[in-house]
Backbone as a chain_set.jsonl record, in Angstrom:
{"seq": "MSEEIERIAFETEKVVRQLLEQAQLVEGNILVVGCSSSEIRGSRIGSDSSEEIGKTVFKTYLPI", "coords": {"N": [[-9.606, 13.118, 6.708], [-6.978, 13.674, 4.469], [-6.722, 14.742, 0.942], [-4.606, 13.612, -0.261], [-4.07, 11.22, 1.178], [-6.555, 9.834, 0.952], [-6.262, 9.368, -1.836], [-4.112, 7.705, -1.874], [-5.004, 5.576, -0.254], [-7.05, 4.737, -1.993], [-5.642, 3.974, -4.379], [-3.919, 1.973, -3.294], [-5.762, -0.012, -2.511], [-6.703, -0.647, -5.172], [-4.421, -1.657, -6.391], [-3.671, -3.646, -4.663], [-5.729, -5.488, -5.138], [-5.615, -6.059, -7.788], [-3.058, -7.452, -7.778], [-3.576, -9.565, -6.273], [-5.418, -10.875, -7.712], [-3.881, -11.577, -9.892], [-1.877, -13.171, -8.834], [-3.095, -15.272, -7.68], [-3.259, -16.521, -5.099], [-3.356, -18.992, -2.542], [-4.811, -20.508, 0.549], [-2.426, -20.55, 3.15], [-0.292, -19.621, 1.542], [2.198, -16.984, 1.512], [2.229, -13.481, 1.632], [4.359, -10.856, 1.128], [4.765, -7.611, 1.901], [6.257, -4.654, 1.176], [7.169, -1.285, 1.252], [7.999, 2.168, 0.403], [7.198, 5.03, 1.988], [8.216, 7.393, 1.242], [8.645, 7.234, -1.422], [6.17, 6.705, -2.346], [4.852, 9.137, -1.93], [6.405, 10.373, -4.093], [8.891, 11.118, -3.76], [12.429, 10.574, -3.205], [13.584, 7.387, -1.985], [13.566, 7.211, 1.559], [13.766, 9.993, 2.052], [11.444, 11.426, 2.586], [9.863, 10.49, 4.502], [6.702, 9.038, 6.033], [4.669, 8.427, 8.616], [1.911, 8.359, 8.442], [1.265, 7.733, 5.922], [2.238, 5.281, 5.679], [0.649, 3.828, 7.695], [-1.784, 4.1, 6.447], [-1.515, 2.551, 4.146], [-1.053, 0.1, 5.313], [-3.421, -0.269, 6.678], [-5.181, -0.463, 4.793], [-4.539, -2.586, 2.943], [-4.499, -4.752, 4.543], [-7.105, -5.873, 5.45], [-8.073, -6.819, 2.974]], "CA": [[-8.649, 12.425, 5.844], [-6.66, 14.46, 3.311], [-6.967, 14.197, -0.346], [-3.487, 12.777, -0.605], [-4.468, 10.094, 2.079], [-7.649, 9.31, 0.187], [-5.862, 8.784, -3.024], [-3.235, 6.65, -1.502], [-5.91, 4.281, 0.002], [-7.817, 4.129, -3.253], [-4.739, 3.417, -5.237], [-3.466, 0.793, -2.531], [-6.696, -1.075, -2.656], [-6.741, -1.117, -6.419], [-3.241, -2.423, -6.76], [-3.71, -4.77, -4.122], [-6.77, -6.294, -5.65], [-4.985, -6.515, -9.08], [-2.148, -8.306, -7.417], [-4.235, -10.821, -5.706], [-6.16, -11.585, -8.918], [-2.959, -12.206, -10.895], [-1.143, -14.041, -8.104], [-4.057, -16.554, -7.278], [-2.839, -17.02, -3.934], [-4.154, -20.007, -1.892], [-4.645, -20.452, 1.814], [-1.143, -20.939, 3.328], [0.719, -18.782, 0.776], [2.616, -15.821, 2.265], [2.511, -12.334, 0.745], [5.36, -9.991, 1.772], [4.58, -6.212, 1.362], [7.131, -3.613, 1.398], [6.899, -0.012, 0.475], [8.493, 3.269, 0.896], [6.262, 6.037, 2.036], [8.836, 8.458, 0.558], [8.473, 6.976, -3.029], [4.639, 6.813, -2.528], [4.862, 10.569, -2.051], [6.911, 10.86, -5.129], [10.174, 11.356, -3.411], [13.583, 9.564, -3.088], [13.622, 6.63, -0.618], [14.244, 7.675, 2.878], [13.911, 11.462, 1.989], [10.334, 12.215, 2.91], [8.959, 9.356, 5.234], [5.452, 9.442, 6.564], [4.092, 7.451, 9.392], [0.525, 8.367, 8.226], [1.116, 6.963, 4.677], [2.514, 3.675, 5.959], [-0.416, 3.192, 8.383], [-2.833, 4.074, 5.528], [-1.257, 1.446, 3.201], [-1.234, -1.138, 5.981], [-4.897, -0.484, 7.122], [-5.882, -0.726, 3.457], [-4.391, -3.92, 2.335], [-4.697, -5.981, 5.593], [-8.389, -6.511, 5.307], [-8.286, -7.517, 1.595]], "C": [[-8.308, 13.375, 4.737], [-6.749, 13.847, 1.993], [-5.806, 13.292, -0.707], [-3.684, 11.34, 0.006], [-5.511, 9.238, 1.383], [-7.078, 8.642, -0.959], [-5.084, 7.79, -2.858], [-3.921, 5.44, -1.117], [-6.53, 3.709, -1.151], [-6.786, 3.481, -4.154], [-4.129, 2.114, -4.557], [-4.43, -0.283, -2.758], [-6.831, -1.645, -4.034], [-5.701, -2.056, -6.833], [-3.069, -3.902, -5.986], [-4.657, -6.027, -4.58], [-6.208, -7.015, -7.007], [-3.855, -7.51, -8.753], [-2.592, -9.662, -6.962], [-4.862, -11.629, -6.874], [-5.102, -12.294, -9.708], [-2.095, -13.345, -10.099], [-1.885, -15.297, -7.729], [-3.46, -17.25, -6.159], [-3.931, -17.994, -3.287], [-3.884, -20.029, -0.398], [-3.25, -21.149, 2.233], [0.055, -20.306, 2.743], [1.05, -17.56, 1.679], [2.922, -14.65, 1.266], [3.303, -11.272, 1.624], [5.142, -8.603, 1.045], [5.548, -5.285, 2.077], [6.963, -2.425, 0.637], [7.797, 1.08, 1.139], [7.608, 4.605, 0.78], [6.905, 7.28, 1.295], [8.546, 8.437, -0.972], [6.952, 7.079, -3.28], [4.243, 8.245, -2.834], [5.435, 11.239, -3.251], [8.529, 11.501, -4.841], [11.309, 10.434, -3.42], [13.473, 8.648, -1.79], [14.401, 7.157, 0.391], [14.376, 9.187, 3.049], [12.642, 12.1, 2.546], [9.225, 11.074, 3.545], [7.735, 9.954, 5.878], [4.872, 8.121, 7.181], [2.507, 7.08, 8.9], [0.36, 7.508, 6.914], [1.358, 5.538, 4.892], [1.404, 3.195, 6.639], [-1.541, 3.1, 7.418], [-2.691, 2.853, 4.553], [-1.611, 0.205, 4.018], [-2.758, -1.356, 6.201], [-5.707, -0.734, 5.914], [-5.744, -1.99, 2.995], [-4.702, -5.004, 3.27], [-6.034, -6.506, 5.462], [-8.742, -7.207, 4.028], [-7.548, -8.776, 1.617]], "O": [[-9.222, 13.876, 4.082], [-6.839, 12.628, 1.854], [-6.002, 12.293, -1.399], [-3.449, 10.356, -0.697], [-5.336, 8.026, 1.253], [-7.319, 7.449, -1.141], [-5.226, 6.85, -3.641], [-3.546, 4.349, -1.546], [-6.595, 2.498, -1.365], [-7.103, 2.416, -4.685], [-3.846, 1.187, -5.316], [-4.044, -1.381, -3.156], [-7.031, -2.847, -4.207], [-5.938, -3.07, -7.489], [-2.562, -4.932, -6.431], [-4.402, -7.221, -4.425], [-6.314, -8.215, -7.26], [-3.74, -8.449, -9.541], [-2.018, -10.709, -7.262], [-4.807, -12.856, -6.949], [-5.297, -13.423, -10.16], [-1.676, -14.33, -10.707], [-1.248, -16.321, -7.48], [-3.172, -18.445, -6.227], [-5.141, -17.845, -3.453], [-2.793, -19.602, -0.021], [-2.948, -22.223, 1.712], [1.18, -20.374, 3.238], [0.233, -17.173, 2.515], [3.672, -14.764, 0.297], [2.875, -10.903, 2.718], [5.302, -8.459, -0.167], [5.632, -5.165, 3.299], [6.636, -2.49, -0.548], [8.271, 0.92, 2.263], [7.351, 5.152, -0.293], [6.164, 8.118, 0.781], [8.265, 9.438, -1.632], [6.535, 7.512, -4.354], [3.49, 8.561, -3.755], [5.144, 12.401, -3.533], [9.157, 12.214, -5.624], [10.97, 9.289, -3.722], [13.291, 9.145, -0.679], [15.577, 7.505, 0.287], [14.984, 9.658, 4.01], [12.719, 13.254, 2.966], [8.074, 10.873, 3.156], [7.68, 11.134, 6.223], [4.643, 7.07, 6.582], [1.983, 5.967, 8.928], [-0.548, 6.683, 6.816], [0.7, 4.68, 4.302], [1.033, 2.08, 6.274], [-2.272, 2.111, 7.486], [-3.69, 2.223, 4.206], [-2.355, -0.655, 3.546], [-3.297, -2.435, 5.955], [-6.847, -1.188, 6.017], [-6.755, -2.584, 2.621], [-5.128, -6.084, 2.86], [-6.095, -7.731, 5.35], [-9.607, -8.083, 3.998], [-7.56, -9.516, 0.633]]}, "num_chains": 1, "name": "protein.A"}
């Protein structure tokens, strides 16, 4: 796993945990997640898409 992907996974987990703590969701609530892999990389939306980044974000937040 590259340093960039490791950093993205770490930051994703941190942000998702903070979000869930603040949102105080209960069973039956729905959380909609959307993101731009280009923006995660620091680029303009749609200009630097990455399937690997998208999969990393998904695989990180889903188990949480």
